[in-house]
C-alpha positions in Angstrom: 51.0 44.0 65.5 53.3 45.3 68.9 55.7 46.6 66.5 53.1 48.7 64.6 51.9 50.0 67.7 49.0 48.1 69.4 48.7 46.9 73.0 49.1 43.4 72.3 47.8 40.3 74.8 48.7 36.7 73.7 46.3 33.6 75.7 48.2 30.6 75.6 46.3 27.3 77.3 49.4 25.3 77.6 51.6 26.5 80.8 54.6 27.9 78.1 54.7 29.7 74.3 54.9 27.5 71.8 51.9 25.6 70.7 52.7 22.5 68.9 56.9 23.5 69.2 56.5 23.0 72.8 59.3 21.8 74.6 59.2 18.9 77.2 62.1 18.3 79.7 61.9 15.2 81.8 64.7 13.0 83.6 67.8 15.3 82.1 66.5 15.0 78.4 64.8 18.0 76.5 62.8 17.1 73.7 61.0 18.9 71.0 57.4 17.8 70.9 56.7 18.6 67.6 58.0 20.6 64.3 61.9 18.9 63.9 63.1 20.2 60.8 64.4 23.5 60.4 64.4 24.4 56.2 63.8 27.7 54.6 66.3 29.9 56.8 65.7 32.5 54.7 62.1 32.9 56.1 63.3 33.0 59.6 65.9 35.7 58.9 62.8 37.4 57.2 60.7 37.6 60.1 63.9 38.9 62.2 64.3 41.4 59.9 61.2 42.9 60.3 62.8 44.0 63.6 65.9 44.7 62.8 67.4 41.5 64.1 69.6 38.2 62.7 68.6 35.0 63.1 72.4 34.8 64.7 71.3 37.0 67.4 68.8 34.4 69.4 70.5 31.2 68.3 73.4 29.6 66.6 72.4 27.2 63.2 74.1 24.6 62.1 73.7 22.9 58.5 74.0 19.1 58.4 75.4 17.0 56.1 74.6 14.3 55.6 71.3 16.3 55.7 69.7 13.1 56.5 69.6 9.3 55.8 66.9 6.9 54.3 67.2 3.2 54.6 65.5 1.4 51.6 64.5 -2.4 52.0 67.7 -3.3 50.5 70.2 -0.5 51.3 71.1 2.5 53.2 71.3 6.2 51.5 73.1 9.2 52.9 71.9 12.1 51.6 74.6 14.5 51.2 74.2 18.4 51.6 77.2 19.1 48.7 75.0 19.3 45.5 77.7 18.0 43.3 78.3 15.1 45.4 74.2 14.7 45.3 74.7 14.6 42.2 76.9 11.6 41.9 74.3 9.7 44.0 71.6 10.3 41.5 73.8 10.2 38.6 75.4 6.3 40.5 71.3 5.3 41.2 70.0 6.3 37.8 72.2 7.0 34.8 71.9 10.2 33.1 69.4 11.1 36.1 72.1 14.1 37.3 71.7 16.3 34.6 67.9 15.5 35.0 68.5 16.8 38.5 70.0 20.4 37.5 66.9 20.9 35.3 64.7 19.6 38.2 66.0 22.0 40.8 66.1 24.7 38.1 62.6 24.3 38.0 62.1 24.2 41.6 64.3 27.4 42.1 61.9 29.6 39.9 59.0 27.7 41.7 60.9 28.7 45.0 61.3 32.1 44.2 57.7 33.0 43.0 56.1 30.6 45.4 58.1 32.1 48.8 58.4 35.4 47.9 54.8 35.6 46.2 52.4 33.4 46.5 52.4 32.6 50.0 52.2 36.3 51.2 48.6 36.9 49.4 45.7 37.2 52.4 43.7 34.8 49.9 40.6 36.8 49.6 40.4 37.7 46.1 41.6 35.5 42.9 42.6 39.6 41.4 45.5 38.9 43.9 47.3 36.8 41.4 46.5 39.3 38.6 50.5 40.0 38.9 53.1 39.9 35.6 55.4 37.5 36.8 52.4 35.0 38.2 50.4 35.8 35.1 53.1 34.8 32.8 54.7 31.9 34.7 51.6 29.9 35.5 52.8 27.0 33.5 56.5 27.2 35.2 54.5 27.1 38.2 52.9 23.7 37.6 49.7 24.4 39.1 47.4 22.2 37.3 50.5 19.3 37.1 50.4 16.9 40.0 54.2 16.1 41.9 53.6 12.7 41.2 53.7 13.2 37.4 56.3 16.1 37.3 58.9 13.8 39.2 58.2 11.3 37.2 58.7 12.8 34.0 62.4 13.0 35.2 63.0 10.5 37.5 62.4 6.8 36.5 64.3 4.8 39.6 61.5 4.5 42.3 63.9 5.3 44.8 65.1 8.7 43.4 60.7 9.1 42.8 60.3 8.2 46.6 63.0 10.8 48.0 62.0 13.5 45.8 58.3 12.9 47.0 58.4 12.8 50.2 58.7 16.3 51.3 55.1 16.9 50.3 53.9 14.1 52.4 53.5 16.2 55.2 51.4 18.4 53.0 48.3 16.5 52.9 47.8 14.3 50.3 49.7 11.8 48.2 51.9 13.1 45.8 49.1 12.6 42.7 47.1 14.8 44.6 49.3 17.7 45.1 50.4 20.2 43.0 53.8 19.9 41.1 54.1 23.4 42.3 55.3 21.8 45.6 58.4 20.5 43.7 60.0 23.9 45.4 60.1 22.0 48.5 63.1 20.2 47.0 64.6 23.2 46.2 64.3 23.8 49.8 65.8 20.5 51.0 68.3 20.3 48.1 70.1 23.5 48.1 68.8 25.6 50.7 70.0 22.3 53.1 68.5 21.3 56.7 69.9 23.0 59.5 69.2 22.3 63.4 69.4 25.5 66.0 71.1 24.8 68.8 69.1 24.2 71.8 66.7 22.4 69.8 64.0 24.2 68.0 62.2 25.5 70.8 65.2 28.3 70.5 62.7 29.3 67.8 60.1 30.2 70.2 62.1 31.2 73.0 63.9 34.1 70.3 60.2 35.3 69.4 58.8 35.3 72.8 61.7 37.2 73.8 61.6 39.6 70.9 57.9 39.9 71.5 58.4 41.0 75.4 60.9 43.4 74.3 58.0 45.3 72.0 55.8 44.8 75.4 53.4 41.9 74.2 51.9 40.6 76.9 51.8 36.7 77.7 49.3 35.0 79.7 49.7 31.1 80.0 47.2 28.3 81.5 44.3 30.7 79.8 42.1 28.5 78.1 40.2 30.7 75.9 36.3 29.8 76.3 34.2 32.2 74.2 34.6 35.4 72.3 31.8 37.9 73.1 30.2 39.3 70.0 28.0 42.3 70.1 26.3 44.2 66.5 28.9 41.4 64.2 32.3 43.0 66.6 34.1 40.9 69.0 34.3 43.5 72.5 35.7 40.8 74.4 37.9 37.4 75.0 36.7 35.3 77.6 39.0 32.5 79.8 38.6 30.1 82.3 39.1 26.8 83.7 39.3 24.4 86.9 42.5 25.7 87.3 42.2 29.3 87.0 39.7 31.8 87.4 37.4 33.2 84.9 38.9 36.3 82.9 37.7 38.5 80.4 39.9 40.8 78.4 38.6 43.2 75.9 39.4 43.7 72.4 39.7 45.8 69.8 40.7 42.9 67.6 41.0 39.6 68.1 43.2 37.3 65.8 42.8 33.4 66.5 45.9 31.4 66.1 44.0 28.5 67.5 43.1 26.0 65.1 40.1 27.7 63.2 37.5 24.9 63.1 38.0 25.1 66.9 37.1 28.8 67.2 34.1 29.0 65.2 32.8 25.6 66.7 33.2 26.5 69.9 34.1 29.8 70.3 31.6 30.9 68.1 27.9 31.5 68.4 26.4 29.5 65.1 25.0 33.2 63.7 28.5 34.2 64.1 30.3 31.3 62.4 31.6 31.7 58.6 31.6 28.2 58.0 29.3 25.2 58.7 30.0 21.9 60.3 29.3 20.5 57.1 32.1 22.0 55.3 34.4 21.2 57.7 33.9 17.3 57.2 34.3 17.8 53.6 38.1 19.3 54.3 41.0 17.1 53.7 43.3 17.4 56.2 47.0 17.0 56.6 48.1 13.9 58.6 48.1 13.2 62.4 51.1 11.7 64.1 52.1 8.7 66.7 54.9 10.5 68.0 57.2 9.1 70.7 60.0 10.5 72.9 62.5 8.4 73.9 65.6 8.6 76.3 68.4 6.1 76.4 71.3 5.7 78.9 73.9 5.1 76.3 75.4 6.1 72.9 74.2 4.9 69.5 77.2 4.6 66.9 76.8 5.4 63.2 73.7 7.1 63.7 72.3 10.5 62.3 70.5 13.8 63.0 67.8 12.7 60.6 66.9 9.1 59.5 63.6 8.2 57.5 62.6 4.1 57.3 61.7 4.2 54.0 61.9 0.2 54.2 58.4 -0.4 53.2 56.3 0.3 51.1 55.9 4.0 50.4 52.2 3.8 48.1 50.3 1.3 51.1 51.0 3.8 53.8 50.1 6.6 51.9 46.9 5.3 51.0 46.3 4.1 55.2 46.8 8.0 55.6 44.5 9.5 52.9 42.6 7.3 50.2 41.6 4.7 52.7 42.0 5.9 56.4 43.3 3.6 59.3 45.8 3.2 61.4 48.7 1.8 59.2 50.1 -2.1 58.4 53.4 -1.6 58.0 54.0 2.4 58.8 57.0 4.2 57.5 58.9 6.1 60.5 61.1 8.5 60.9 64.1 9.2 63.9 65.2 12.5 64.8 68.5 12.6 67.5 68.9 15.8 68.1 72.0 13.9 70.8 73.9 13.4 68.1 74.5 17.2 66.8 73.7 18.8 70.2 75.2 17.2 73.6 73.0 19.7 75.8 69.2 17.5 75.1 70.3 14.5 77.0 72.6 13.5 79.8 76.1 13.0 79.0 76.5 9.4 77.7 72.6 9.1 76.8 70.7 9.6 73.7 67.5 11.7 73.0 65.3 9.9 69.8 61.8 11.1 68.5 60.1 8.4 66.5 56.9 9.8 63.8 54.6 7.9 62.4 52.6 9.8 60.1 48.8 8.5 60.4 45.0 9.8 59.1 43.7 12.5 61.0 40.6 11.6 62.7 40.9 8.1 63.2 39.5 6.4 66.6 41.1 4.5 68.7 44.0 5.8 70.1 45.0 3.6 73.1 47.6 2.5 75.2 47.8 -0.9 73.7 47.5 0.2 70.5 50.6 2.9 70.6 52.9 0.2 72.7 52.0 -1.9 69.7 53.2 0.4 67.2 56.3 1.0 69.7 57.4 -2.3 69.6 57.0 -2.5 65.8 59.2 0.7 64.7 61.7 -0.1 67.3 62.3 -3.8 66.2 62.8 -2.3 62.7 65.2 0.5 64.0 67.1 -1.7 66.2 67.5 -4.2 62.7 68.3 -1.6 60.5 71.0 -0.1 63.3 72.3 -3.7 64.0 72.4 -2.1 67.9 70.2 -2.9 70.9 68.1 -0.4 72.3 65.1 -2.0 74.0 66.9 -2.4 76.9 68.6 0.6 77.0 65.4 2.9 77.2 65.0 4.8 80.8 62.3 7.4 79.1 59.6 7.1 77.1 56.2 8.9 76.6 53.7 8.7 73.7 51.7 11.2 71.9 49.3 10.9 69.2 45.5 12.0 68.0 43.7 12.3 71.5 46.4 14.6 72.7 46.5 16.6 70.0 42.6 17.2 70.7 42.9 17.7 74.1 46.0 19.9 74.3 45.3 22.1 71.2 41.8 21.6 70.0 42.5 19.8 67.3 40.8 19.2 64.2 40.2 15.9 63.9 43.4 15.2 66.1 45.4 16.9 62.6 48.9 17.7 63.5 49.7 19.5 60.5 46.3 21.8 59.4 44.6 21.8 55.9 45.9 19.8 53.4 47.1 21.9 50.6 45.7 20.1 47.4 44.3 22.0 44.6 41.1 23.0 45.8 42.9 24.0 49.2 45.5 26.9 47.9 44.8 30.2 48.2 41.6 31.7 47.7 40.7 28.0 48.5 41.3 27.7 52.0 39.5 29.5 54.9 39.8 33.0 55.2 41.6 35.0 56.8 39.4 37.5 57.8 35.7 36.3 59.3 32.8 36.8 56.9 30.5 37.3 59.8 32.6 39.2 62.7 34.2 42.6 61.5 37.2 42.6 63.3 37.9 38.7 63.8 41.3 37.5 61.9 42.8 34.0 61.7 46.4 32.7 61.3 48.0 29.6 61.4 48.1 26.2 59.6 44.6 26.2 58.5 44.4 29.3 57.0 46.7 30.8 54.0 49.0 30.0 53.0 49.2 26.6 54.8 50.6 23.8 57.2 55.0 23.8 58.5 56.7 26.5 60.4 57.9 28.6 57.5 54.3 28.8 56.7 53.0 29.9 59.6 55.4 32.4 60.4 54.8 33.7 57.3 50.8 33.6 57.9 51.3 35.9 61.4 52.7 38.6 58.8 50.0 38.4 56.4 47.5 38.5 59.0 48.8 41.4 60.8 49.4 43.7 57.6 45.6 43.0 56.5 44.9 44.1 60.4 46.7 47.0 60.1 45.1 47.4 56.7 41.6 47.1 57.5 41.7 49.3 60.8 44.5 51.7 59.9 
């Protein structure tokens, strides 16, 4: 918007930029509080290219190899960044699967090319957006109507290979049987485009975007909790902020773009007559997961630890059902550990380790207590220690937990969601909440509850799409 000549003011509830991608600095440890996987590097390059810049102008990327490690009930599997080596791993796990992986990835490459370069850049206003020759002729190749589960099982029989290819969609908001096979494009992103790390942490992306915005004249106001939007004749004219820590302020607006949770803006900042959707509508939405997170600092280094580790040593199916089919606090959760300090010496004191534990849980769960958090931490830490064969518990010098109630409090998150709206068939493209308010002429939405969906790359793209819509609408 600033590049197009608009005067832009960013109002942020927190003390720093970044939203869910904030940074936590305590006792010499630096934690990325939210996103930790850097996938789809081309999306980031595209963003900075819009302003005549490159990613390398702001931060240094390192490709991780192995990309990540998976602990199964009976073995450990390191996923190599090199594709021929990965094919050998597949072939050794299931004879014949190396050639089938080639076919699978060819299909995924087509979906990625069309999906990332065309589908996700549609504003979701009308089905006519898809009256595009490539989309129309390639609809069967895009696998919009088949499920991810069916698609993966068509190619592979081994349960480990199946789960390996299904795991990226777990955070899109549904079980593999409910997610369109279109999203095997995530496997292309994983296997071919790779897993990367920006030196200094994911917050380097936030710092880069903030720096660029300021160069373009964007004004940032932090600790400014938006409490209302004034509407006159169906036009948003003012944005009102205020909380006990700061006096009420009023900002004049020609256009308002809401990047907070869509539901919060609709139900808290707007009067009922200005809302596009009812509470009944929102309660029928399928949400992507929330999370139970732990930021942990150790006073020692661990051996044989990778940057990313997935603990699939319990039932993938059972935990998935407890997230989506029958929402409940998990009985035996899958979990993930990120150890930035393995790759980056700047995020922990010398000789120390920086660990980030994540347990995906259903959105909307009640009973998020300290006792419950301690119970799950002890559970996953015991499994972590057993699997890596090292003692960790007695070396913890810093620990902070974060979960459903924190997402609600800090981000006004609908049902405490961490990732946004699920990318199910009935919540894709034109079936997502609209980018442009149906009731307020100059109110627009961006982020993970509108098009194109959850995740850092889609959120970046969402910002580009909504800016183009505003400029097109207002000239």
